[in-house]
C-alpha positions in Angstrom: 0.0 0.0 0.0 1.3 3.4 -0.9 0.7 6.8 0.8 1.2 10.3 -0.5 3.0 12.2 2.2 4.0 15.9 2.2 6.8 17.1 4.3 8.7 20.4 4.8 12.4 20.9 5.1 14.2 24.0 6.4 17.8 25.1 7.1 20.6 23.1 5.7 18.3 20.2 4.8 16.3 22.5 2.5 19.5 23.9 0.9 21.1 20.6 0.2 18.0 18.5 -0.6 18.1 16.2 -3.5 14.8 14.4 -4.2 14.6 10.6 -4.7 12.7 9.2 -7.7 9.5 8.9 -5.6 9.6 12.5 -4.5 8.8 15.8 -6.2 9.4 19.3 -4.9 6.1 21.2 -4.8 7.4 24.4 -3.3 10.9 25.9 -2.9 12.4 29.1 -1.7 15.7 30.1 -0.1 14.5 29.0 3.4 12.2 26.0 2.8 11.3 23.1 0.6 8.0 21.2 0.5 8.2 17.7 -0.9 5.5 15.3 -2.0 6.6 11.7 -1.6 5.0 8.5 -2.8 5.7 6.3 0.2 5.8 2.6 -0.5 7.8 1.5 2.5 7.0 3.4 5.7 10.0 2.2 7.6 12.4 3.5 4.9 10.5 6.8 4.8 10.8 7.3 8.5 14.5 6.6 8.3 14.8 9.3 5.6 12.8 11.8 7.7 14.9 11.1 10.8 18.0 11.8 8.8 16.9 15.4 8.4 16.5 15.7 12.2 14.9 18.9 13.5 14.9 20.5 10.0 12.0 18.4 8.8 8.3 18.2 9.6 5.7 15.9 8.1 2.7 18.0 7.0 0.2 15.5 5.6 -1.5 13.1 6.1 -2.2 13.4 9.8 -2.2 9.6 10.2 1.4 9.3 9.0 2.4 12.3 11.1 0.9 10.7 14.2 2.5 7.4 13.5 5.9 9.1 13.1 5.4 10.9 16.5 4.6 7.6 18.1 7.8 6.1 16.6 9.9 8.9 18.0 8.2 8.6 21.4 9.1 4.9 21.4 12.7 5.7 20.7 12.7 8.2 23.6 11.3 5.6 25.9 14.1 3.2 25.1 16.7 5.9 26.0 14.8 6.8 29.2 15.0 3.2 30.3 18.8 3.3 29.9 19.2 6.1 32.5 
């Protein structure tokens, strides 16, 4: 199952962004880039988003955004257990 996801990049991530074949840039200026991605593998997509760190935000759909937030919260819990 595929999902169409839009996300926004800012800072260095926006300046150095190179789209993959499943992505298109739908908006770009000197400070931000908005990307539409055809997501086939959600795990790989989340890895890509994580690679942009705090310079990336999922805009749409809300379901994928919420799943990503849950994923990040699970990672935080793992590190909280270590302390």
